[in-house]
C-alpha positions as CSV (number, residue, x, y, z in Angstrom):
1,M,4.7,-3.0,-52.7
2,I,6.8,-6.1,-51.9
3,P,4.5,-9.0,-50.8
4,I,5.4,-10.7,-47.6
5,R,5.9,-14.4,-48.0
6,M,4.5,-15.9,-45.0
7,H,5.6,-19.4,-45.9
8,S,9.2,-18.1,-45.5
9,F,10.5,-19.2,-42.2
10,E,12.3,-15.9,-41.7
11,N,9.2,-13.9,-42.1
12,R,7.1,-16.2,-40.0
13,L,9.8,-15.8,-37.2
14,V,9.7,-12.0,-37.5
15,V,5.9,-11.9,-37.3
16,F,5.8,-14.4,-34.5
17,F,8.3,-12.4,-32.4
18,V,6.4,-9.1,-33.2
19,V,3.2,-10.6,-32.0
20,M,4.7,-12.2,-29.0
21,L,6.7,-9.3,-28.1
22,A,3.8,-7.0,-28.4
23,A,1.7,-9.3,-26.1
24,V,4.4,-9.5,-23.5
25,Q,5.0,-5.8,-23.5
26,I,1.4,-4.9,-23.1
27,T,1.1,-7.5,-20.2
28,A,4.1,-6.2,-18.5
29,F,2.9,-2.6,-18.9
30,L,-0.3,-3.3,-17.4
31,V,1.0,-5.6,-14.6
32,V,3.7,-3.3,-13.6
33,G,1.5,-0.2,-13.9
34,A,-1.1,-1.7,-11.9
35,A,1.4,-2.8,-9.2
36,N,3.1,0.5,-9.0
37,K,-0.2,2.4,-8.7
38,A,-1.2,0.0,-5.9
39,I,2.2,0.5,-4.1
40,S,2.0,4.3,-4.5
41,T,-1.4,4.4,-3.0
42,R,-0.6,2.1,0.0
43,E,2.7,3.8,0.5
44,L,0.9,7.2,0.5
45,S,-1.6,6.0,3.1
46,S,1.3,4.6,5.1
47,Q,3.2,8.0,4.9
48,I,0.2,9.9,6.2
49,R,-0.3,7.6,9.2
50,I,3.4,7.7,10.1
51,G,3.3,11.5,9.8
52,E,0.4,11.5,12.2
53,R,2.3,9.4,14.7
54,A,5.3,11.7,14.3
55,F,3.1,14.6,15.0
56,T,1.9,13.0,18.1
57,Q,5.4,12.2,19.3
58,A,6.4,15.8,18.7
59,L,3.5,17.0,20.9
60,E,4.6,14.5,23.6
61,Q,8.1,15.5,23.4
62,N,7.1,19.2,23.7
63,L,4.7,18.3,26.6
64,Q,7.6,16.7,28.5
65,Q,9.6,19.8,27.9
66,L,6.7,22.0,29.2
67,T,6.2,19.7,32.3
68,Y,10.0,19.8,33.1
69,T,10.4,23.6,32.7
70,S,7.2,24.2,34.9
71,S,8.3,22.0,37.6
72,V,11.7,23.7,37.6
73,L,10.0,27.2,37.8
74,A,7.5,26.0,40.5
75,S,10.3,24.7,42.6
76,D,12.3,27.9,42.5
77,A,12.2,29.8,45.8
78,D,12.7,33.1,44.4
79,F,9.6,32.4,42.1
80,R,7.5,31.5,44.9
81,T,8.5,34.5,46.8
82,T,7.6,36.7,43.8
83,V,4.2,34.8,43.6
84,N,3.5,35.6,47.4
85,S,4.1,39.2,46.6
86,R,1.0,39.2,44.4
87,D,2.6,42.0,42.3
88,P,1.2,41.5,38.8
89,A,4.0,43.7,37.2
90,I,6.8,41.8,38.8
91,I,5.4,38.4,38.3
92,S,4.6,39.2,34.7
93,L,8.1,40.4,34.0
94,M,9.6,37.2,35.7
95,L,7.2,34.9,33.7
96,A,8.1,36.8,30.4
97,K,11.8,36.5,31.0
98,H,11.4,32.7,31.8
99,G,9.2,32.2,28.7
100,T,11.8,33.8,26.5
101,Q,14.6,31.8,27.9
102,I,12.9,28.6,27.2
103,D,11.3,29.5,23.8
104,Q,7.8,29.1,25.0
105,N,5.1,31.6,23.7
106,L,2.6,31.7,26.7
107,V,3.1,31.7,30.5
108,M,0.1,32.4,32.8
109,L,-0.3,32.5,36.6
110,A,-3.6,31.9,38.4
111,N,-4.4,32.1,42.1
112,L,-6.3,29.5,44.1
113,D,-9.5,31.2,43.2
114,K,-8.8,30.4,39.5
115,R,-8.3,34.1,38.5
116,I,-5.4,35.4,36.5
117,I,-2.5,36.9,38.4
118,A,-0.2,37.4,35.5
119,D,-0.3,36.7,31.7
120,T,2.7,37.2,29.2
121,L,0.4,37.6,26.3
122,Q,-2.4,39.9,27.4
123,A,-1.8,42.0,30.6
124,K,-5.6,42.9,30.4
125,R,-6.6,39.4,31.4
126,V,-5.1,40.0,34.9
127,D,-7.8,39.4,37.6
128,Q,-10.1,37.7,35.0
129,P,-11.2,34.0,35.5
130,F,-8.8,31.6,34.1
131,P,-10.2,30.5,30.8
132,F,-9.8,26.8,31.3
133,P,-10.8,26.0,34.9
134,E,-11.3,22.2,34.1
135,L,-7.5,22.0,33.6
136,I,-6.8,23.3,37.0
137,D,-9.3,20.9,38.4
138,M,-7.5,18.0,36.6
139,A,-4.1,19.3,37.7
140,Q,-5.3,19.4,41.3
141,K,-6.3,15.8,41.0
142,Y,-3.3,14.5,38.9
143,S,-0.6,17.1,39.6
144,R,-0.6,18.0,35.9
145,A,-3.0,18.6,33.1
146,S,-2.6,19.4,29.4
147,A,-4.7,20.1,26.4
148,I,-4.8,21.7,23.0
149,V,-6.7,25.0,23.5
150,V,-7.6,28.1,21.7
151,I,-6.4,31.4,23.1
152,D,-7.0,34.7,21.2
153,S,-8.1,32.6,18.2
154,L,-4.9,30.7,18.0
155,P,-4.1,27.1,19.0
156,Y,-1.8,26.4,21.9
157,H,-0.6,23.3,23.6
158,L,-1.0,24.1,27.2
159,V,0.1,22.4,30.5
160,V,-1.0,23.4,34.0
161,M,0.8,22.6,37.1
162,P,0.6,23.5,41.0
163,V,3.1,25.9,42.5
164,P,4.6,24.3,44.5
165,A,3.6,20.7,43.9
166,Q,2.7,19.7,47.5
167,R,0.8,22.7,48.9
168,P,-0.1,25.0,46.0
169,I,-0.2,28.7,46.4
170,A,-0.9,29.3,42.6
171,W,-1.3,27.5,39.2
172,I,1.1,28.1,36.4
173,A,0.1,27.5,32.8
174,K,2.7,27.2,30.1
175,G,2.3,26.6,26.4
176,Y,3.5,27.0,22.8
177,R,1.7,27.9,19.7
178,L,0.9,25.4,17.0
179,D,2.7,27.7,14.5
180,D,4.4,27.6,11.1
181,T,7.6,26.4,12.8
182,L,5.9,23.3,14.1
183,A,4.2,22.6,10.7
184,W,7.5,22.9,8.9
185,Q,9.2,20.7,11.4
186,I,6.7,17.9,10.8
187,Q,6.8,18.6,7.0
188,S,10.6,18.1,7.0
189,L,10.4,14.9,8.9
190,T,7.6,13.2,7.0
191,A,7.4,15.1,3.6
192,L,3.8,15.8,4.3
193,E,2.2,19.2,4.2
194,V,0.8,20.1,7.6
195,T,-1.9,22.7,8.3
196,F,-3.7,23.7,11.5
197,L,-7.1,25.3,11.4
198,T,-8.9,27.0,14.4
199,E,-12.6,27.4,14.7
200,R,-13.8,31.0,15.3
201,N,-16.7,31.9,17.5
202,D,-18.9,32.5,14.7
203,Q,-18.4,28.8,13.4
204,D,-16.1,30.0,10.7
205,W,-12.6,28.6,10.4
206,S,-9.2,30.2,9.9
207,I,-5.7,28.9,9.0
208,S,-3.4,29.2,12.2
209,A,-0.3,27.7,10.6
210,S,0.4,25.8,7.4
211,S,3.4,24.6,5.4
212,L,1.3,24.7,2.2
213,P,1.6,27.6,-0.3
214,Q,-0.6,30.5,0.7
215,S,-2.8,30.1,-2.4
216,E,-3.5,26.5,-1.6
217,S,-3.8,26.8,2.2
218,N,-6.4,29.6,1.7
219,A,-8.6,27.1,-0.2
220,L,-8.8,24.8,3.0
221,P,-11.3,26.7,5.2
222,P,-14.1,26.5,2.6
223,R,-13.7,22.6,2.5
224,I,-13.8,22.2,6.3
225,T,-17.2,20.4,6.0
226,D,-15.6,17.8,3.7
227,L,-12.7,17.3,6.1
228,L,-14.9,16.9,9.1
229,R,-17.2,14.5,7.3
230,A,-14.3,12.3,6.0
231,Q,-12.8,11.6,9.5
232,P,-11.2,9.3,10.3
233,A,-10.7,8.2,6.7
234,D,-8.5,9.9,4.1
235,T,-10.0,12.0,1.4
236,A,-8.9,13.6,-1.9
237,L,-9.0,17.4,-2.1
238,T,-8.2,19.9,-4.9
239,L,-6.6,22.9,-3.7
240,G,-5.9,25.4,-6.5
241,E,-4.3,23.4,-9.3
242,Q,-3.0,20.6,-7.0
243,D,-4.8,17.4,-5.9
244,Y,-4.0,16.2,-2.2
245,Q,-4.5,13.0,-0.3
246,T,-5.8,14.4,2.8
247,H,-6.1,13.1,6.5
248,S,-7.5,15.3,9.3
249,K,-7.9,15.0,13.0
250,L,-9.6,17.2,15.7
251,L,-7.0,18.0,18.4
252,T,-9.4,19.6,21.0
253,K,-11.8,17.9,23.4
254,P,-15.6,17.7,22.6
255,G,-17.4,21.0,23.5
256,E,-14.3,23.1,23.3
257,Q,-13.4,25.5,20.5
258,R,-12.1,23.2,17.8
259,V,-8.6,22.9,16.4
260,L,-8.1,20.7,13.3
261,A,-4.7,19.2,12.1
262,V,-4.6,18.3,8.5
263,W,-1.7,16.1,6.8
264,Q,-1.6,16.2,3.1
265,K,0.5,14.8,0.2
266,S,0.4,16.0,-3.3
267,L,-0.8,13.2,-5.7
268,K,1.4,14.5,-8.3
269,I,4.4,14.1,-6.2
270,A,3.2,10.8,-4.8
271,F,2.4,9.3,-8.0
272,G,5.3,11.0,-10.0
273,P,7.6,7.9,-9.8
274,F,4.8,5.7,-10.9
275,R,4.0,8.0,-13.9
276,E,7.6,8.3,-15.0
277,L,7.8,4.4,-14.7
278,Q,4.6,3.9,-16.6
279,Q,5.8,6.2,-19.5
280,T,9.2,4.5,-19.6
281,L,7.4,1.2,-19.9
282,L,5.3,2.5,-22.7
283,D,8.4,3.9,-24.6
284,L,10.1,0.8,-24.0
285,A,7.1,-1.3,-25.4
286,I,7.0,0.7,-28.5
287,A,10.7,0.7,-29.2
288,S,10.9,-3.1,-28.6
289,I,8.1,-3.8,-30.9
290,L,9.7,-1.7,-33.7
291,A,13.1,-3.2,-33.0
292,S,11.5,-6.8,-33.2
293,L,10.9,-6.3,-36.9
294,F,14.7,-6.5,-37.6
295,G,15.3,-8.9,-34.5
296,S,15.9,-12.5,-34.0
297,I,15.2,-15.1,-31.5
298,V,18.1,-14.1,-29.3
299,L,17.0,-10.4,-29.3
300,S,13.5,-11.5,-28.4
301,R,14.7,-13.7,-25.4
302,N,16.8,-10.8,-24.3
303,I,13.8,-8.6,-24.1
304,V,11.0,-10.9,-22.9
305,S,12.9,-12.4,-20.0
306,P,14.0,-9.3,-18.2
307,I,10.4,-7.9,-18.5
308,N,9.1,-11.0,-16.8
309,K,11.6,-10.7,-13.9
310,L,10.6,-7.0,-13.6
311,A,6.9,-7.8,-13.5
312,A,7.4,-10.6,-11.0
313,A,9.5,-8.1,-8.9
314,A,6.8,-5.6,-9.2
315,R,4.2,-8.0,-8.1
316,R,6.1,-9.1,-5.0
317,T,6.7,-5.5,-4.1
318,R,3.0,-4.8,-4.4
319,E,2.4,-7.6,-1.9
320,G,4.6,-5.8,0.6
321,D,7.9,-7.6,0.0
322,Y,10.4,-4.7,-0.3
323,S,13.4,-7.0,-0.1
324,V,12.9,-8.3,-3.7
325,N,15.5,-7.5,-6.3
326,T,15.1,-7.3,-10.0
327,E,18.3,-9.1,-10.5
328,I,18.6,-7.4,-14.0
329,R,22.0,-6.3,-15.0
330,Q,21.6,-5.5,-18.7
331,Q,23.2,-2.5,-20.2
332,D,20.1,-1.3,-22.1
333,E,16.7,0.3,-21.7
334,I,15.4,-2.5,-19.5
335,G,18.4,-2.5,-17.3
336,D,17.8,1.3,-16.8
337,L,14.3,0.6,-15.9
338,A,15.2,-2.2,-13.5
339,T,17.7,0.0,-11.8
340,S,15.3,2.9,-11.5
341,F,12.7,0.4,-10.1
342,D,15.3,-1.0,-7.6
343,Y,16.4,2.5,-6.6
344,M,12.8,3.6,-6.0
345,R,12.1,0.7,-4.0
346,E,15.2,1.2,-1.9
347,V,14.5,4.9,-1.3
348,I,10.9,3.8,-0.2
349,T,12.2,1.2,2.1
350,A,14.9,3.4,3.5
351,R,12.6,6.3,4.1
352,E,9.9,4.2,5.7
353,Q,12.5,2.4,8.0
354,K,13.8,5.8,9.0
355,I,10.5,7.4,9.9
356,L,9.4,4.2,11.6
357,R,12.7,4.2,13.6
358,M,12.1,7.9,14.5
359,A,8.5,7.1,15.7
360,Y,9.3,4.0,17.7
361,H,12.8,4.4,18.9
362,D,14.7,6.5,21.3
363,T,17.1,8.6,19.4
364,L,19.7,8.8,22.2
365,T,20.0,5.1,23.3
366,G,18.4,3.4,20.3
367,L,16.0,1.6,22.7
368,P,12.3,1.3,22.0
369,N,10.5,4.5,23.0
370,R,7.2,4.9,24.9
371,A,5.0,4.1,21.9
372,L,6.8,0.9,21.0
373,F,6.8,0.0,24.7
374,N,3.0,0.3,24.8
375,D,2.6,-1.7,21.6
376,R,4.6,-4.5,23.1
377,L,3.0,-4.3,26.4
378,D,-0.4,-4.9,24.8
379,L,1.1,-8.0,23.1
380,A,2.6,-9.2,26.3
381,I,-0.8,-8.8,28.2
382,K,-2.6,-10.6,25.3
383,G,0.0,-13.4,25.3
384,A,-0.3,-13.8,29.1
385,E,-4.1,-13.9,28.9
386,R,-3.8,-16.5,26.1
387,D,-1.3,-18.7,27.8
388,R,-2.6,-18.1,31.3
389,A,0.8,-17.3,32.4
390,P,2.3,-14.3,34.1
391,A,4.0,-11.4,32.4
392,T,6.2,-9.0,34.4
393,I,7.0,-5.3,34.0
394,L,10.1,-3.7,35.7
395,M,10.2,0.3,36.1
396,M,13.5,1.9,37.0
397,D,15.2,5.2,37.0
398,I,18.7,6.3,37.7
399,D,19.4,7.7,41.2
400,R,21.0,11.1,41.4
401,F,20.9,11.4,37.6
402,K,19.9,15.1,37.9
403,Y,23.0,15.6,39.8
404,V,25.1,14.1,37.1
405,N,23.5,16.5,34.6
406,D,23.8,19.5,36.8
407,K,27.4,18.9,37.8
408,L,29.0,17.1,34.9
409,G,26.8,18.5,32.0
410,H,24.2,17.1,29.7
411,P,26.7,15.4,27.3
412,I,27.9,13.2,30.2
413,G,24.4,12.5,31.2
414,D,23.6,11.5,27.6
415,R,26.6,9.0,27.7
416,V,25.4,7.7,31.1
417,L,21.9,7.0,29.4
418,H,23.5,5.4,26.5
419,A,25.8,3.2,28.5
420,V,22.8,2.2,30.9
421,G,20.8,1.2,27.6
422,E,23.7,-0.9,26.4
423,R,24.2,-2.7,29.7
424,L,20.4,-3.4,30.1
425,Q,20.2,-4.9,26.5
426,G,23.1,-7.3,27.3
427,L,21.1,-8.8,30.2
428,L,17.8,-9.6,28.6
429,R,16.6,-12.4,26.3
430,K,15.6,-11.5,22.8
431,S,11.9,-12.1,23.7
432,D,12.1,-9.3,26.4
433,T,11.8,-5.6,25.8
434,I,13.8,-2.8,27.4
435,A,12.6,0.8,26.6
436,R,13.4,4.2,27.6
437,L,10.3,6.0,28.6
438,G,11.8,9.5,28.9
439,G,14.4,11.3,30.9
440,D,16.1,8.7,33.2
441,E,13.1,6.4,33.2
442,F,13.4,2.9,31.8
443,A,11.0,0.0,31.7
444,V,11.4,-3.8,31.0
445,I,8.8,-6.2,29.8
446,L,9.3,-9.9,30.7
447,P,6.6,-11.7,28.7
448,K,7.5,-15.0,30.3
449,G,8.4,-15.9,33.9
450,G,6.8,-15.0,37.2
451,V,7.9,-12.9,40.1
452,E,10.9,-15.0,40.8
453,H,12.3,-14.5,37.4
454,A,11.7,-10.8,37.6
455,C,13.6,-10.6,40.9
456,E,16.5,-12.4,39.3
457,V,16.5,-10.0,36.4
458,A,16.3,-7.0,38.8
459,K,19.3,-8.3,40.8
460,K,21.3,-8.6,37.5
461,I,20.3,-5.1,36.5
462,L,21.5,-3.8,40.0
463,A,24.7,-5.8,39.7
464,A,25.4,-4.6,36.1
465,L,24.7,-0.9,37.1
């Protein structure tokens, strides 16, 4: 065995760099590992919340479609004539044809005594009491009522409207199932697994729809107590051989047969990039320490400096600053690691921005949607209360817009809406908000200025349009 001469500068230099490199690598491994785990956990929670908002927005869009098609059918003279005939067979045939044309699963018609005249799902329910009379009462008061309900042990999103709107002769109820199609639609938008569970009359629960594999979805009903107890917080569940971060929410009103929506993300998938990065860091640390035995001062500096930059970038990313760049361009293992880290950060940022934009902006005009409008309205109200100054809201729609759609087609109508949005944006200050609430309905928030300023803005809008 050849003795190591510690008084030799070369040996002391090698030992010094081995110890220093080992300390730096261990520190970087722990810091980057902790930072990425915290980032992954926070990102996972954020994804679940965004997924819940996307689901709520999907329900709202479907509700608008239900309301529109119901109002169209209720205003149809032939349909009212058919309703007055009180012939269940003819009414059911017309409702079934209408429901098929608009891709809706359920259409029911009830008389003024709240008894079913026609039902496209179960003809045997004809002449029976309407199962949700409170919705008719609400529709009678507000011209429309909607809720998540359970029919034949399956969840439906149901809307009830009068036929016609002014002097009702009947009540129309239309709905669609919360089925696998909806679950997979939300899954494709948010990368979250979605499941709908329905409570049976015997207090048992069953799966109504799910994007999970069957073996894992079947394991959810026995864990229903854990899900209900955890609300509204997230919880970790093991289904089969997979661990999931899970968030659930009851969709039905208190006292009704319950429907539970469950959003889940596999921890293996969520923490996969973190584990790969952690393993890469570990491999890099071992390789660097071994290489330092034959290294020099230059080699040590080339290794330590990039790792410190990477650790600093990870810390800033952990604090929520996704704009940070590692600024490492080496053609080696550390450079590959930095590139992978930057790529992961960019992918996370792009996906989050895309989901947030879908959740808060109108896809046609690019304007804020109803959800973002409500958020900014809350801020405007709080600011007005704080400053004791007025804030103004302008509501507008486009006259004869339905005529444009009917005569020129929906593509022209879409171009009209897009042009209106562009013109309105050019008239307002940066502090103002213009939003499309739906259809041809727009709203403007003027957080500063009183009625006179609002009148001036209204005149500008009229002149621009």
